N, C-alpha and C positions, 0 to 999 in steps of 0.2 A: 504494500500500500504506500503510495507516494503522496506527499502533500502538495497539492496543486494550489497556486495562488488564490484560486476561486474559493478555497476552503477557509480563507481568512474571513472571520465574521464580518457581515456587512457594516455594522457601526464602526468597526475598527479601521476600515479602509480609508476613512476620511481623516485619520490621525495625521497630524503634522509630524514630519520626520524629525524636525529639529526646531527648538524654540530658543532664540538667543536671550540671554540674561547677562547684564553687566558683571554679575558675580563669577561668570565663567572665565573672565579675564584674570581673576585673582590668582589661580595657580600659575599663569603664564608670566606674571610680573617678576616674581623672585627668580624664576628660571632664566628669564632674559638677562636680569642683572647678574646672575651667577655666571652665565656663559661669558659675559663681557669681563667681569671681575677675574674669572679664572684665567682668561687669556693674559691679562695684565700680570697676574701672580706667577704664571709660568715664565713670562719674560723677565720679570723682576722678582724672584722668589724672596720670601722673608717670613719669619714666624708670625709676625703681625698680620700679614696678608692671608696666610693659611688659616688663621683663626677666623678671619672674616669669611673665608670660603666655607668653613664649617658652619658658621651662623647661617649663611644663605642656604646651604643644603638642608639644614633643619627647618628653616622657614618655608622652603619649597615643599617639604614633606607635610608640614602643618597645613599649608594652603591647598593641598590636594583634596581637602574635604569639600571644596566647592566644585570639584570636577564631576560631570554627569556620568563619567565612565567608571564603573566599579566592577571588579571581577565577581561574577556570580558564583554561588555555591551550588555544587552539583546535588541533584536529588539523591536521597538515600533509599536504596531498595532493600527490603527485608523479605527474602524468599520464604522464610519460615512463617512470619506473621501475615504474609501476602499483603504488603503495604508499600506505598511509595510516599516519602515525605519530602515536600518541597520547602526549603528553608529560605528565609529572607536573606538577600545579599547584604554584605556589610556596606554601610553608606558613609563611613567616616574616613575612607581611604587610608592614607598613611599618617593621618593626624595623630593618633595615640602614640605611635612609635616616634613620630617627629617631635612631639612634646618631650618625650623622655630623652631623645638625642640632644635636643636643644638645651635641656636642663644640664646634661652632662657637659656639653660644650661651655655653658656658662660657668660651671664649677671649675673646669680646666682653665677657662679664661681668668677667673679670679685668682687661681693659684699661680698662673704665669705672671699676672700683674703683681701679686704679693711678693713673688721672688725677684721681681725686677727684670724678668726676661723680655717683657714687652711694655709698651707705653701704657701708663695708667689713665691717660686721657680718654674719656668716653663722651662722645657728642652725637646726638641723634637730632636731625633737623635743626641744627644750630643751637641745640639745648645741651648744656653741659650737665652730665649726670655723675654722681659719686661712684667711683669705681667699686667700692664695697657693696654696691647694690647687686652685683652679679651673684654674690653668695646666696642671699635669701631667695633671689629670683630663680636661681638654679634649682634649689630644693622645691620651690613652688611648681616649677615646670615639670619636674620628675613626678611629683605627687599628682599633679593634674593629669599627666599622661597615663599613669597607672589607674587613675579613677575612671577616665573615659574608656580605658581598655577593658574594663570589667565586662563580664558576659552580659549582653543585652537581654531585655525581656524576650521570652520565647515568641517568635513570630514564624509560624510554619503551618502548612496545610498537609495533613495526613490523609491519603486516599487509600482506603482499605476495602476489603470484601464487604464489610457491613455498611460503609458509607463514608462521609466526609467529616473530618474533625479539624476545625480551624482554631489555632491557639494564638491569641494576641491580647493578653490582659483582659480588660472588660469586654473587648470585641469578640471574644471566643464564642464558638457555637459548634454544635454537632448536629448532623442530619443523616438519618438512615436513607439508603437509596430509595426505599419505598415511600419515604416522605417527600422526596423531591419531585415536583411536577415538571419543572424545566430549569435550565440554566440559561441565563440571558446576558450576553456580552454587552457592555455599555462603554461609552467614551465620555470621560469627564474633562471638561475644559479643553477639548480638542487634542489632548495629549495622553491622559492617564487611562489605561485600559483596565476595566474592572469586569468581574463576572458575578452577577447577582444570582442568588440561590432562591428559587421560588418554591413554596410549598406551604400547606396549611399549618399554622402554628409555629413556623420557623421564624425566630427573631434573634437579633443580636443587639449589642449596645455600641453606640458610637463613643468618641472620646469624651463626650459630656455626660455619658450615662443614659442617653435617650434610647428608646427602643427603635430599632431600624431593621430593614431587611438585611439578612446575611449577605455580605459582599466580600469577594476575594480580590486583592490587588494583584493582577496578573503580572504587571511590570516588575514588581518587587520579588515575586516568588519564583520566577523562571527567566532565564536569559532569552528564551523564545516564548513569549506569552501565547502565541498561536498554538504552539505545541502543548502548552498547559491546557488551553481550551479544548483542543482535540482529544487530549487524554480524558478530561472530565466528561466531555460529551459522548465519547465512544463508550466508556464503561457505564454511563447512565443508560444508553440505548441498547447495550449488549450485556445483560446480566450474566449470561453463561460464560463470558470471557473474564470475569472479575477474578477468577482463581489464578490468572497469569500475572496479577499485580505483584511486583517485586521480583519476579522470576526472569530468567534470560529471555523467555518468550515475550514478556512485556517490554523488556529493554530493546529487543529487536523491532518491535512494533513502533516504539517511540523513535528509534533511530531511522526507521523508514520514513516517518513523517517529516524529519528534518533533512532528508537527503536532497530534496529540491527546495531551494529557498527563494521566495519572491523578492525581486529587486524593486527599487523605487520607480524604475522606468517600465515596470509591468512585465519584464522578462524573467527568465529563470537563471538562477546562479547555483552552481554546484556547491553543496555544503561540504562539511568535513566527512 
């Protein structure tokens, strides 16, 4: 079974491929400065300059949080329990690691200044700062990086033989296959692809605690939202095939769906 572009749900075909936001420039600014500064450092090396390079590297890692491109997490297949678990992708980029690295750089910077190995003058945007500030700021950065790196609240969709189980704080819900009348793909704001779960008595809670229709954020839970939609729709319509969930047979079926990938120009692009 191959995924034809026509299998993309109708509401999702109107999705804008890219939406520009000024924050998208945030990760590029430190990288541009880093490239220029690194060239100068290579030509005129010095300990002071290499410390500056380390600061810019850490800053670029922290700024990656504004990037719209994040590595997705692969679904987890359980052949024993006959389940597939879709997990939310990490949305913080390299920011947690960058904060820790920046904190370490600040602590090393303090020690080098204390030892007199580099200049103690610190000036940011023509403002002179006390050089001793790098010591407490370094500890704050490390602590902040470790704090934001803590395991996030569980955000996942478990698809099993018995039904769907969505876990995300107050927005969690469970629905047996027999309770689901239909799955409806929707497009929010022209960008965000969602899948609404319709059925009598099926409710969830939004972030304010209000009762709403159960909804799955397809963009967050799979690198290819259309493949997620095809997975849910297929097993809703074919109860006899639910036993293959989590098994090699189920993985082969999902791999076949992504073999032909639709392009923005309406053509076909070979997938992995």
